[in-house]
C-alpha positions as CSV (number, residue, x, y, z in Angstrom):
1,M,-6.3,23.3,3.6
2,K,-2.8,23.4,2.2
3,Y,0.0,22.0,4.4
4,D,1.3,24.9,6.5
5,I,5.1,25.3,6.4
6,K,6.3,26.9,9.6
7,D,9.3,24.8,10.6
8,L,12.2,25.1,8.2
9,K,14.1,22.5,10.2
10,L,11.3,20.1,9.6
11,A,11.5,20.6,5.8
12,K,15.3,20.2,5.9
13,K,15.0,16.9,7.7
14,G,12.4,15.8,5.1
15,R,14.7,16.8,2.3
16,I,17.6,14.7,3.6
17,R,15.3,11.7,4.2
18,I,13.9,12.0,0.6
19,E,17.5,12.0,-0.7
20,W,18.3,8.9,1.3
21,A,15.3,7.1,-0.2
22,N,16.2,8.3,-3.6
23,R,19.5,6.6,-3.5
24,Q,17.7,3.2,-3.2
25,M,15.3,3.9,-6.1
26,P,17.5,3.5,-9.3
27,V,14.7,2.5,-11.7
28,L,12.6,5.6,-10.8
29,N,15.7,7.7,-11.2
30,K,16.2,6.4,-14.7
31,I,12.7,7.3,-15.5
32,K,13.1,10.7,-14.0
33,E,16.2,11.3,-16.1
34,R,14.2,10.6,-19.3
35,F,11.1,12.5,-18.1
36,S,13.4,15.5,-17.4
37,R,14.5,15.5,-21.1
38,T,11.3,14.5,-22.9
39,K,8.5,16.1,-20.6
40,P,5.9,13.4,-21.5
41,L,3.5,14.9,-18.9
42,K,3.9,18.5,-19.8
43,G,0.8,20.4,-18.6
44,V,-0.9,17.3,-17.2
45,R,-2.7,17.9,-13.9
46,I,-2.2,14.9,-11.6
47,S,-4.0,14.5,-8.2
48,S,-2.5,11.8,-6.0
49,C,-4.0,10.2,-2.9
50,L,-1.1,8.2,-1.6
51,H,0.8,7.7,1.6
52,V,3.0,10.8,2.0
53,T,6.3,9.1,2.7
54,T,9.9,9.6,1.4
55,E,9.3,7.1,-1.4
56,T,6.1,8.8,-2.5
57,A,8.0,12.1,-2.5
58,N,10.4,10.7,-5.1
59,L,7.4,9.7,-7.3
60,M,6.0,13.2,-7.0
61,I,9.3,14.7,-7.9
62,T,9.6,12.4,-10.9
63,L,6.1,13.4,-12.1
64,K,7.0,17.1,-11.8
65,A,10.3,16.4,-13.7
66,G,8.1,15.0,-16.5
67,G,6.2,18.3,-16.7
68,A,3.2,17.4,-14.6
69,D,1.3,19.9,-12.4
70,A,0.9,17.5,-9.5
71,V,-0.6,17.7,-6.0
72,I,-0.9,15.1,-3.3
73,C,-3.2,14.3,-0.4
74,A,-2.8,11.5,2.2
75,S,-4.5,8.1,1.7
76,N,-4.4,7.4,5.4
77,P,-4.7,9.8,8.4
78,L,-1.8,8.3,10.2
79,S,0.7,7.6,7.5
80,T,1.9,11.1,6.6
81,Q,5.5,11.9,7.4
82,D,5.2,15.6,8.2
83,D,8.8,16.4,7.5
84,V,8.4,14.9,4.0
85,A,5.2,16.9,3.4
86,A,7.1,20.1,4.5
87,S,9.9,19.4,2.1
88,L,7.7,18.7,-0.8
89,V,6.0,22.1,-0.4
90,K,9.1,24.2,0.5
91,D,11.8,22.5,-1.6
92,Y,9.9,21.2,-4.6
93,G,6.9,23.5,-4.9
94,I,4.4,20.5,-4.8
95,P,1.2,21.3,-2.9
96,V,0.4,18.8,-0.1
97,Y,-2.9,18.3,1.6
98,A,-1.9,16.1,4.6
99,V,-0.9,16.2,8.2
100,C,-0.2,13.2,10.4
101,G,-3.0,12.4,12.8
102,E,-5.7,14.4,11.1
103,D,-9.2,13.5,12.0
104,N,-11.7,12.0,9.5
105,K,-13.2,15.4,8.7
106,T,-9.9,16.9,7.9
107,Y,-8.8,13.8,6.0
108,Y,-11.8,14.0,3.6
109,S,-11.4,17.8,3.2
110,H,-7.9,17.1,2.0
111,V,-9.2,14.5,-0.5
112,R,-11.8,17.1,-1.6
113,A,-9.0,19.6,-2.2
114,A,-7.3,17.1,-4.5
115,V,-10.6,16.6,-6.4
116,N,-11.0,20.3,-6.7
117,Y,-7.6,20.5,-8.4
118,K,-9.5,19.3,-11.5
119,P,-7.0,16.5,-12.4
120,D,-6.5,15.0,-15.8
121,I,-5.1,11.9,-14.1
122,T,-5.8,10.5,-10.6
123,M,-3.4,8.3,-8.6
124,D,-5.0,6.4,-5.8
125,D,-4.1,4.1,-2.9
126,G,-7.5,2.7,-1.8
127,A,-9.8,4.5,-4.3
128,D,-10.9,7.3,-1.9
129,L,-10.0,9.9,-4.5
130,V,-11.8,8.1,-7.4
131,S,-14.8,7.6,-5.1
132,M,-15.0,11.3,-4.3
133,V,-14.7,12.2,-8.0
134,H,-17.6,10.0,-8.7
135,T,-19.8,11.3,-5.9
136,S,-19.0,15.0,-6.5
137,K,-20.2,17.5,-9.1
138,V,-17.0,18.1,-11.1
139,S,-16.7,20.4,-14.1
140,K,-14.6,17.8,-16.0
141,L,-13.8,14.2,-15.4
142,P,-10.2,12.9,-15.4
143,V,-9.2,11.1,-18.6
144,G,-7.8,8.2,-16.5
145,G,-6.4,7.0,-13.2
146,T,-4.1,4.5,-11.5
147,E,-4.7,2.4,-8.4
148,E,-1.9,1.3,-6.1
149,T,-3.4,-1.3,-3.8
150,T,-5.6,-4.5,-3.6
151,T,-8.4,-2.9,-1.7
152,G,-8.7,-0.1,-4.2
153,V,-8.7,-2.4,-7.1
154,I,-11.5,-4.4,-5.5
155,R,-13.6,-1.2,-5.2
156,L,-12.9,-0.2,-8.8
157,R,-13.6,-3.5,-10.3
158,S,-17.0,-3.5,-8.5
159,M,-17.6,0.0,-10.0
160,A,-16.7,-1.2,-13.4
161,E,-18.9,-4.3,-13.1
162,N,-21.8,-2.1,-12.0
163,K,-21.2,0.2,-15.0
164,V,-20.7,3.3,-12.8
165,L,-16.9,3.8,-13.4
166,K,-16.7,7.0,-15.4
167,Y,-13.1,6.8,-16.7
168,P,-10.4,4.1,-17.3
169,V,-8.1,3.1,-14.4
170,I,-4.9,1.1,-14.6
171,S,-4.4,-1.4,-11.8
172,V,-0.8,-0.8,-10.8
173,N,-1.3,-3.2,-8.0
174,D,-1.7,-6.1,-10.5
175,A,1.6,-5.5,-12.2
176,D,4.0,-8.4,-11.6
177,T,6.7,-5.9,-10.6
178,K,4.3,-4.5,-8.0
179,H,2.3,-7.2,-6.2
180,L,5.0,-10.0,-6.4
181,F,7.5,-7.7,-4.6
182,D,5.8,-4.7,-3.0
183,N,2.9,-6.7,-1.5
184,R,5.0,-9.7,-0.5
185,Y,8.5,-8.4,0.4
186,G,7.5,-4.8,1.2
187,T,4.4,-5.6,3.4
188,G,6.2,-8.6,4.9
189,Q,9.1,-6.6,6.2
190,S,7.3,-3.3,7.0
191,T,4.5,-5.1,9.0
192,I,7.1,-6.8,11.1
193,D,8.9,-3.5,11.5
194,G,5.7,-1.7,12.6
195,I,4.8,-4.3,15.2
196,I,8.3,-4.3,16.7
197,R,8.6,-0.5,16.8
198,A,5.2,-0.3,18.5
199,T,5.8,-3.1,21.0
200,N,9.5,-4.1,21.2
201,V,8.2,-7.7,21.3
202,L,10.3,-10.7,20.5
203,F,8.9,-12.7,17.7
204,A,10.9,-15.8,18.4
205,G,8.8,-18.4,20.1
206,K,5.6,-16.4,19.7
207,T,2.5,-17.8,18.0
208,V,1.6,-15.4,15.2
209,V,-1.9,-15.6,13.5
210,V,-2.0,-14.3,9.9
211,C,-5.5,-13.6,8.7
212,G,-5.4,-13.7,4.9
213,Y,-2.9,-15.5,2.6
214,G,-2.8,-13.2,-0.4
215,W,0.5,-11.7,-1.4
216,C,0.7,-9.5,1.7
217,G,-0.3,-12.3,4.0
218,R,2.3,-14.6,2.4
219,G,5.0,-12.0,2.9
220,F,4.2,-11.4,6.5
221,A,3.9,-15.1,7.3
222,M,7.2,-15.8,5.7
223,R,8.9,-13.0,7.6
224,A,7.3,-14.0,10.9
225,K,8.5,-17.6,10.4
226,G,12.0,-16.3,9.6
227,M,11.9,-14.4,13.0
228,G,11.3,-17.7,14.8
229,A,7.6,-17.5,15.3
230,I,5.1,-20.3,15.1
231,V,2.7,-19.2,12.3
232,I,-1.0,-20.0,12.0
233,V,-2.8,-18.9,8.8
234,V,-6.5,-18.1,8.7
235,E,-8.1,-18.3,5.2
236,V,-11.5,-18.5,3.5
237,D,-10.1,-19.6,0.1
238,P,-9.5,-23.4,0.0
239,V,-6.7,-23.1,-2.6
240,K,-4.8,-20.5,-0.5
241,G,-5.4,-22.7,2.5
242,I,-3.7,-25.6,0.8
243,E,-0.8,-23.3,-0.3
244,A,-0.3,-22.1,3.3
245,A,-0.3,-25.7,4.6
246,M,2.3,-26.7,1.9
247,D,4.4,-23.7,2.8
248,G,4.7,-25.2,6.3
249,F,2.0,-23.2,8.2
250,Q,-0.8,-24.4,10.4
251,V,-4.2,-23.6,8.9
252,M,-7.4,-23.2,10.9
253,T,-10.4,-21.0,11.5
254,I,-10.1,-17.7,13.4
255,A,-12.3,-19.2,16.1
256,K,-9.7,-21.8,16.9
257,A,-6.7,-19.6,16.3
258,A,-8.0,-16.9,18.6
259,R,-7.3,-19.1,21.6
260,L,-3.7,-19.8,20.5
261,G,-2.2,-16.6,19.2
262,D,0.1,-14.1,20.9
263,I,0.2,-11.7,17.9
264,F,-2.7,-11.3,15.4
265,C,-2.5,-9.4,12.1
266,T,-5.2,-9.0,9.5
267,L,-4.3,-8.6,5.8
268,T,-7.5,-9.4,4.0
269,G,-9.2,-6.2,2.8
270,D,-12.4,-7.4,4.3
271,L,-14.7,-6.3,7.2
272,H,-14.6,-7.5,10.8
273,V,-12.2,-10.4,10.4
274,I,-11.6,-10.4,14.1
275,R,-14.8,-9.9,16.2
276,P,-15.8,-9.7,19.9
277,E,-16.3,-13.5,20.1
278,H,-12.7,-13.9,19.1
279,F,-11.3,-11.1,21.4
280,K,-13.1,-12.7,24.4
281,V,-11.1,-16.0,24.1
282,M,-7.7,-14.5,23.4
283,R,-4.8,-14.9,25.8
284,D,-4.2,-12.1,28.3
285,G,-1.9,-9.5,26.7
286,A,-2.6,-10.5,23.1
287,I,-1.4,-8.1,20.4
288,V,-3.8,-7.3,17.6
289,C,-3.1,-5.2,14.5
290,N,-4.1,-4.7,10.9
291,S,-2.0,-4.3,7.7
292,G,-4.9,-4.1,5.3
293,H,-5.8,-0.7,3.8
294,F,-8.8,0.3,5.8
295,N,-9.3,0.1,9.6
296,V,-12.3,-2.1,9.3
297,E,-10.7,-5.5,9.6
298,L,-10.8,-5.4,13.4
299,D,-14.2,-4.9,14.9
300,L,-13.0,-2.2,17.3
301,K,-16.6,-1.0,18.1
302,G,-17.4,-4.5,19.2
303,L,-14.3,-4.7,21.3
304,R,-15.1,-1.5,23.0
305,K,-18.5,-2.9,24.0
306,I,-16.8,-5.7,26.0
307,T,-14.1,-3.4,27.4
308,K,-14.4,-2.0,30.9
309,K,-11.2,0.1,30.8
310,R,-9.0,1.6,28.0
311,R,-5.6,3.3,28.2
312,I,-2.7,4.2,26.0
313,I,0.1,2.1,27.5
314,R,2.7,3.0,24.9
315,D,2.9,5.0,21.6
316,F,0.6,3.3,19.1
317,I,-0.8,0.8,21.7
318,E,-4.2,1.0,23.3
319,E,-4.8,-1.5,26.0
320,H,-8.3,-2.8,26.4
321,T,-9.1,-4.5,29.7
322,M,-12.2,-6.6,28.9
323,K,-15.0,-7.5,31.4
324,N,-13.4,-10.9,31.8
325,G,-10.2,-9.3,33.0
326,R,-8.1,-10.1,30.0
327,R,-6.1,-7.4,28.2
328,I,-6.0,-6.9,24.5
329,N,-3.4,-4.6,23.0
330,V,-4.6,-2.9,19.8
331,L,-1.9,-1.3,17.6
332,A,-2.3,2.0,15.7
333,D,-6.0,2.2,16.2
334,G,-6.4,-0.7,13.8
335,R,-4.9,1.3,10.9
336,L,-2.1,0.2,8.7
337,V,0.5,-0.8,11.3
338,N,3.4,-0.7,8.8
339,L,2.8,2.9,8.0
340,A,1.2,4.2,11.2
341,A,3.9,2.8,13.5
342,A,6.8,2.5,11.0
343,E,7.8,4.0,7.7
344,G,6.1,1.7,5.3
345,H,7.9,-0.3,2.6
346,P,11.6,0.1,1.9
347,P,12.5,2.4,-1.0
348,S,14.1,-0.4,-3.1
349,V,10.8,-2.2,-3.4
350,M,8.7,1.0,-3.9
351,D,11.2,1.7,-6.7
352,M,9.3,-0.7,-8.9
353,S,5.8,0.2,-7.7
354,F,6.3,3.9,-8.4
355,A,8.1,3.1,-11.7
356,N,4.8,1.5,-12.7
357,Q,2.9,4.6,-11.5
358,S,5.1,7.0,-13.5
359,L,5.0,4.9,-16.7
360,S,1.3,4.3,-16.4
361,A,0.6,8.0,-16.1
362,E,2.7,8.5,-19.3
363,Y,0.7,5.7,-21.0
364,L,-2.7,7.2,-19.9
365,N,-1.7,10.6,-21.2
366,K,-1.0,9.1,-24.6
367,N,-3.8,6.5,-24.8
368,A,-6.7,7.3,-22.5
369,S,-8.9,8.4,-25.4
370,K,-8.7,4.8,-26.8
371,L,-9.6,3.1,-23.5
372,E,-13.0,2.0,-22.2
373,K,-14.4,2.9,-18.8
374,K,-12.9,-0.2,-17.0
375,V,-10.0,-1.4,-15.0
376,Y,-6.9,-2.3,-17.0
377,D,-3.7,-4.2,-16.2
378,V,-0.4,-2.4,-16.6
379,P,0.7,-3.1,-20.2
380,K,3.0,-6.1,-20.2
381,D,5.8,-4.2,-22.1
382,I,5.9,-1.6,-19.2
383,D,5.9,-4.4,-16.6
384,N,8.7,-6.2,-18.3
385,S,10.8,-3.1,-19.0
386,I,10.7,-2.3,-15.3
387,A,11.8,-5.8,-14.4
388,K,14.7,-5.6,-16.9
389,M,15.8,-2.2,-15.6
390,K,15.7,-3.4,-12.0
391,L,17.8,-6.5,-12.8
392,K,20.3,-4.5,-14.7
393,L,20.6,-1.9,-11.9
394,M,21.0,-4.7,-9.4
395,G,24.0,-6.0,-11.5
396,M,22.2,-9.2,-12.5
397,E,21.7,-10.8,-15.9
398,I,19.3,-13.4,-17.3
399,D,19.6,-15.6,-20.4
400,S,17.7,-15.2,-23.6
401,L,16.2,-17.9,-25.8
402,T,18.1,-19.1,-28.8
403,P,16.3,-19.1,-32.1
404,E,16.2,-22.9,-31.9
405,Q,14.5,-22.7,-28.4
406,K,12.0,-20.2,-29.6
407,K,11.1,-22.4,-32.5
408,Y,10.8,-25.4,-30.2
409,L,8.5,-23.6,-27.8
410,S,6.2,-22.4,-30.6
411,S,5.9,-25.9,-32.1
412,W,3.1,-28.4,-31.4
413,N,5.4,-31.3,-32.1
414,M,7.7,-31.0,-29.1
415,G,8.6,-34.6,-28.8
416,T,10.9,-34.7,-31.9
């Protein structure tokens, strides 16, 4: 179903919040200015499955400015900001298929609606849209797509390796101006924000267990340390384990960390990272949450089996009293805590991520017919152009190599 606009005050609130985010997204604004003049996406149908937030709203507005016929559905049942959805429909004429708190049936009906829009280009955050395109009878396939997050890229690369991916997809997540900043600084700050909003807990002096030391885990660990927490990292990759140790963190298995932590956060993209045997030995009152894309990292079904009583003790907190009497507090039903309990990444970091989305859509519209059915990196010239724009708009400058330096670096005889 299409988002139903009944409350004009809701739309007004969303419009003002979209404007606030827009002020902190100067790179996307520069792209929007050019798109408004040149219309590089004129007539292109784009279906997006993304978190419906103020930052995403500015991406959708940019795509429309470029001439695109765009719609959006949510990529998570709890991440939609209803006032933003209302404003997109009322103020900008962009169809939205999303409402905060929708059940799974409604969620997938909304993804279906985005598929039925017969897009030329898909934009995904988690690959649910691409997956449904591939498992549905569609009259025409998209010419290309983009993917925003690590979990989605993992799914898509698996599809490509198994020769079932039916059209090319650009991994926006792997752009340097995305994962080095959005995943690290965005996830780091917004995950802390989500936990604090949900719990009002003091991080200083707490033992925080970070499961996964990819870019998101690095960011969260760094921010937790900065808040005064004692940080333990859980990893399965020996290289990342060494890195975490050299970054000053304790590194151990989840079996050992489970007994020590006050706050646990999973950021791995994998299944059942924290399981019943770990819940059983946690301290009374432990806080457990997830900042990975899907709500599968915490084995909540397993937790329920060892729970004798459940209650909602605070917004976004379900308290599980286990049979051994200890209480475990699960945040946001195990979904993305930074979006379910907070507002997601700050606009200034999403500025680069959504600049990549916009320019990748333009690139696909021009070049999709030349691409194979596989996952591609964002072209390096696009990535670098975004970095240069961001630096300039931040009022910063970098040096350039002299002709002598360029010659030296291209020479094999560097010693003379």
